[in-house]
LOBA-513316 format. One record per residue (C-alpha): x, y negated, z; residue in one letter. Coordinates in nm, 4 decimals, padded with zeros to 6 digits. Example, Ala and Ser with C-alpha at 12.3 -4.5 7.8 and 13.67 -1.06 7.14 Angstrom:
# LOBA-513316
<node><X>01.2300</X><Y>00.4500</Y><Z>00.7800</Z><code>a</code></node>
<node><X>01.3670</X><Y>00.1060</Y><Z>00.7140</Z><code>s</code></node>
END
This chain:
# LOBA-513316
<node><X>00.0000</X><Y>00.0000</Y><Z>00.0000</Z><code>m</code></node>
<node><X>00.2809</X><Y>-00.2422</Y><Z>00.0799</Z><code>s</code></node>
<node><X>00.4385</X><Y>-00.1806</Y><Z>-00.2586</Z><code>e</code></node>
<node><X>00.1179</X><Y>-00.3005</Y><Z>-00.4271</Z><code>r</code></node>
<node><X>00.1243</X><Y>-00.6226</Y><Z>-00.2229</Z><code>k</code></node>
<node><X>00.4901</X><Y>-00.6802</Y><Z>-00.3084</Z><code>d</code></node>
<node><X>00.4271</X><Y>-00.6402</Y><Z>-00.6812</Z><code>s</code></node>
<node><X>00.1859</X><Y>-00.9349</Y><Z>-00.6837</Z><code>g</code></node>
<node><X>-00.1338</X><Y>-00.7260</Y><Z>-00.6807</Z><code>h</code></node>
<node><X>-00.4201</X><Y>-00.8859</Y><Z>-00.4910</Z><code>i</code></node>
<node><X>-00.5796</X><Y>-00.6344</Y><Z>-00.2593</Z><code>r</code></node>
<node><X>-00.9580</X><Y>-00.6308</Y><Z>-00.2632</Z><code>s</code></node>
<node><X>-01.1098</X><Y>-00.7008</Y><Z>00.0761</Z><code>t</code></node>
<node><X>-01.4723</X><Y>-00.6341</Y><Z>-00.0232</Z><code>g</code></node>
<node><X>-01.6667</X><Y>-00.3284</Y><Z>00.0801</Z><code>n</code></node>
<node><X>-01.7967</X><Y>-00.1349</Y><Z>-00.2214</Z><code>f</code></node>
<node><X>-02.1290</X><Y>-00.0452</Y><Z>-00.0596</Z><code>l</code></node>
<node><X>-02.1897</X><Y>-00.4087</Y><Z>00.0381</Z><code>f</code></node>
<node><X>-02.1114</X><Y>-00.5199</Y><Z>-00.3183</Z><code>c</code></node>
<node><X>-02.3467</X><Y>-00.2530</Y><Z>-00.4545</Z><code>l</code></node>
<node><X>-02.6341</X><Y>-00.3760</Y><Z>-00.2346</Z><code>v</code></node>
<node><X>-02.5727</X><Y>-00.7388</Y><Z>-00.3390</Z><code>i</code></node>
<node><X>-02.5564</X><Y>-00.6402</Y><Z>-00.7051</Z><code>s</code></node>
<node><X>-02.8787</X><Y>-00.4407</Y><Z>-00.6796</Z><code>l</code></node>
<node><X>-03.0491</X><Y>-00.7390</Y><Z>-00.5156</Z><code>a</code></node>
<node><X>-02.9284</X><Y>-00.9763</Y><Z>-00.7877</Z><code>l</code></node>
<node><X>-03.0472</X><Y>-00.7432</Y><Z>-01.0646</Z><code>n</code></node>
<node><X>-03.4003</X><Y>-00.6709</Y><Z>-00.9440</Z><code>l</code></node>
<node><X>-03.5418</X><Y>-00.7713</Y><Z>-01.2823</Z><code>q</code></node>
<node><X>-03.4125</X><Y>-00.4357</Y><Z>-01.4094</Z><code>g</code></node>
<node><X>-03.6783</X><Y>-00.2657</Y><Z>-01.1957</Z><code>l</code></node>
<node><X>-03.9665</X><Y>-00.4255</Y><Z>-01.3857</Z><code>i</code></node>
<node><X>-04.0250</X><Y>-00.1224</Y><Z>-01.6157</Z><code>p</code></node>
<node><X>-04.0189</X><Y>00.1107</Y><Z>-01.3135</Z><code>a</code></node>
<node><X>-04.2589</X><Y>-00.1182</Y><Z>-01.1242</Z><code>a</code></node>
<node><X>-04.4985</X><Y>-00.1210</Y><Z>-01.4201</Z><code>i</code></node>
<node><X>-04.4848</X><Y>00.2586</Y><Z>-01.4369</Z><code>a</code></node>
<node><X>-04.5561</X><Y>00.2810</Y><Z>-01.0614</Z><code>l</code></node>
<node><X>-04.8492</X><Y>00.0379</Y><Z>-01.0830</Z><code>i</code></node>
<node><X>-04.9967</X><Y>00.2301</Y><Z>-01.3776</Z><code>l</code></node>
<node><X>-04.9514</X><Y>00.5570</Y><Z>-01.1872</Z><code>y</code></node>
<node><X>-05.1240</X><Y>00.4228</Y><Z>-00.8744</Z><code>l</code></node>
<node><X>-05.4016</X><Y>00.2511</Y><Z>-01.0668</Z><code>w</code></node>
<node><X>-05.4727</X><Y>00.4876</Y><Z>-01.3571</Z><code>l</code></node>
<node><X>-05.2883</X><Y>00.8044</Y><Z>-01.2627</Z><code>g</code></node>
<node><X>-05.0910</X><Y>00.7805</Y><Z>-01.5852</Z><code>f</code></node>
<node><X>-04.7895</X><Y>00.8044</Y><Z>-01.6555</Z><code>p</code></node>
<node><X>-04.6576</X><Y>01.0801</Y><Z>-01.4281</Z><code>p</code></node>
<node><X>-04.4688</X><Y>00.9709</Y><Z>-01.1155</Z><code>l</code></node>
<node><X>-04.1404</X><Y>01.1209</Y><Z>-01.2389</Z><code>w</code></node>
<node><X>-04.1226</X><Y>00.8448</Y><Z>-01.5042</Z><code>i</code></node>
<node><X>-04.1066</X><Y>00.5842</Y><Z>-01.2248</Z><code>f</code></node>
<node><X>-03.8198</X><Y>00.7692</Y><Z>-01.0561</Z><code>f</code></node>
<node><X>-03.6407</X><Y>00.8160</Y><Z>-01.3880</Z><code>t</code></node>
<node><X>-03.6587</X><Y>00.4457</Y><Z>-01.4749</Z><code>l</code></node>
<node><X>-03.5486</X><Y>00.3425</Y><Z>-01.1237</Z><code>a</code></node>
<node><X>-03.2606</X><Y>00.5939</Y><Z>-01.1381</Z><code>g</code></node>
<node><X>-03.1437</X><Y>00.4660</Y><Z>-01.4770</Z><code>i</code></node>
<node><X>-03.1440</X><Y>00.1100</Y><Z>-01.3408</Z><code>w</code></node>
<node><X>-02.9472</X><Y>00.2175</Y><Z>-01.0333</Z><code>f</code></node>
<node><X>-02.6855</X><Y>00.4097</Y><Z>-01.2329</Z><code>f</code></node>
<node><X>-02.6347</X><Y>00.1237</Y><Z>-01.4802</Z><code>i</code></node>
<node><X>-02.5568</X><Y>-00.1113</Y><Z>-01.1884</Z><code>i</code></node>
<node><X>-02.3334</X><Y>00.1535</Y><Z>-01.0289</Z><code>l</code></node>
<node><X>-02.1352</X><Y>00.2101</Y><Z>-01.3508</Z><code>i</code></node>
<node><X>-02.0901</X><Y>-00.1665</Y><Z>-01.3971</Z><code>q</code></node>
<node><X>-01.9503</X><Y>-00.2006</Y><Z>-01.0461</Z><code>l</code></node>
<node><X>-01.7190</X><Y>00.0975</Y><Z>-01.0911</Z><code>l</code></node>
<node><X>-01.5805</X><Y>-00.0496</Y><Z>-01.4153</Z><code>v</code></node>
<node><X>-01.5228</X><Y>-00.3869</Y><Z>-01.2471</Z><code>i</code></node>
<node><X>-01.3540</X><Y>-00.2155</Y><Z>-00.9525</Z><code>r</code></node>
<node><X>-01.1327</X><Y>-00.0116</Y><Z>-01.1871</Z><code>w</code></node>
<node><X>-01.0366</X><Y>-00.3225</Y><Z>-01.3875</Z><code>a</code></node>
<node><X>-00.9506</X><Y>-00.5132</Y><Z>-01.0701</Z><code>a</code></node>
<node><X>-00.7275</X><Y>-00.2315</Y><Z>-00.9486</Z><code>s</code></node>
<node><X>-00.5044</X><Y>-00.2457</Y><Z>-01.2587</Z><code>r</code></node>
<node><X>-00.1697</X><Y>-00.4218</Y><Z>-01.2047</Z><code>p</code></node>
<node><X>-00.1376</X><Y>-00.7652</Y><Z>-01.3547</Z><code>s</code></node>
<node><X>00.0819</X><Y>-00.8096</Y><Z>-01.6621</Z><code>i</code></node>
<node><X>00.3549</X><Y>-01.0728</Y><Z>-01.6254</Z><code>p</code></node>
<node><X>00.3388</X><Y>-01.3504</Y><Z>-01.8849</Z><code>p</code></node>
<node><X>00.5644</X><Y>-01.3111</Y><Z>-02.1868</Z><code>a</code></node>
<node><X>00.8363</X><Y>-01.5628</Y><Z>-02.2602</Z><code>s</code></node>
<node><X>00.7438</X><Y>-01.8604</Y><Z>-02.4756</Z><code>n</code></node>
<node><X>00.8852</X><Y>-01.8145</Y><Z>-02.8259</Z><code>k</code></node>
<node><X>00.7147</X><Y>-02.1124</Y><Z>-02.9876</Z><code>n</code></node>
<node><X>00.9868</X><Y>-02.3706</Y><Z>-03.0624</Z><code>p</code></node>
<node><X>00.7381</X><Y>-02.6588</Y><Z>-03.0587</Z><code>y</code></node>
<node><X>00.6206</X><Y>-02.5908</Y><Z>-02.7052</Z><code>s</code></node>
<node><X>00.9566</X><Y>-02.5126</Y><Z>-02.5478</Z><code>s</code></node>
<node><X>01.1228</X><Y>-02.7404</Y><Z>-02.2912</Z><code>k</code></node>
<node><X>01.3840</X><Y>-02.9002</Y><Z>-02.5143</Z><code>g</code></node>
<node><X>01.1494</X><Y>-03.0083</Y><Z>-02.7943</Z><code>y</code></node>
<node><X>01.0847</X><Y>-03.3813</Y><Z>-02.8156</Z><code>v</code></node>
<node><X>00.8305</X><Y>-03.5060</Y><Z>-03.0694</Z><code>p</code></node>
<node><X>00.9847</X><Y>-03.7471</Y><Z>-03.3155</Z><code>g</code></node>
<node><X>01.2986</X><Y>-03.5471</Y><Z>-03.3733</Z><code>g</code></node>
<node><X>01.5506</X><Y>-03.6781</Y><Z>-03.1171</Z><code>s</code></node>
<node><X>01.6794</X><Y>-03.3235</Y><Z>-03.0850</Z><code>q</code></node>
<node><X>01.7184</X><Y>-03.2822</Y><Z>-03.4607</Z><code>n</code></node>
<node><X>01.7971</X><Y>-03.6450</Y><Z>-03.5486</Z><code>s</code></node>
<node><X>02.1249</X><Y>-03.5606</Y><Z>-03.7276</Z><code>s</code></node>
<node><X>01.9563</X><Y>-03.3162</Y><Z>-03.9637</Z><code>s</code></node>
<node><X>01.6747</X><Y>-03.5666</Y><Z>-04.0200</Z><code>f</code></node>
<node><X>01.9252</X><Y>-03.8381</Y><Z>-04.1200</Z><code>a</code></node>
<node><X>02.1020</X><Y>-03.5998</Y><Z>-04.3587</Z><code>e</code></node>
<node><X>01.7702</X><Y>-03.5141</Y><Z>-04.5239</Z><code>n</code></node>
<node><X>01.6894</X><Y>-03.8835</Y><Z>-04.5651</Z><code>q</code></node>
<node><X>02.0244</X><Y>-03.9577</Y><Z>-04.7327</Z><code>s</code></node>
<node><X>01.9828</X><Y>-03.6569</Y><Z>-04.9650</Z><code>d</code></node>
<node><X>01.6403</X><Y>-03.7814</Y><Z>-05.0692</Z><code>e</code></node>
<node><X>01.7788</X><Y>-04.1296</Y><Z>-05.1451</Z><code>k</code></node>
<node><X>02.0548</X><Y>-03.9788</Y><Z>-05.3600</Z><code>q</code></node>
<node><X>01.8038</X><Y>-03.7699</Y><Z>-05.5514</Z><code>n</code></node>
<node><X>01.5882</X><Y>-04.0782</Y><Z>-05.6146</Z><code>l</code></node>
<node><X>01.8860</X><Y>-04.2859</Y><Z>-05.7360</Z><code>s</code></node>
<node><X>01.9986</X><Y>-04.0069</Y><Z>-05.9705</Z><code>e</code></node>
<node><X>01.6545</X><Y>-03.9910</Y><Z>-06.1324</Z><code>k</code></node>
<node><X>01.6586</X><Y>-04.3614</Y><Z>-06.2153</Z><code>e</code></node>
END
């Protein structure tokens, strides 16, 4: 456990069961089809009661799978950022060419010579 803390991994302090209960409470709209099936069963006797339990179970397992995927993704070690290889965003680059001013001046003189030769 200490090696995970040393490697920069943030240890989760949340309880999975608590997070599951909160997630179920926040996603109660997923129970609407099961509630409709239960109301129809109690009122009309149709559809069978097992359809209510099936719909409620599907809703529960979807929430459970989502939480397990989030927990798995959070447990993966973080990837350190790669080095910056873009020359225009590196430390030494100054817009306007102060770093490359000698090559800029050479290019300017070459262009003037080419223009004078054409005339």
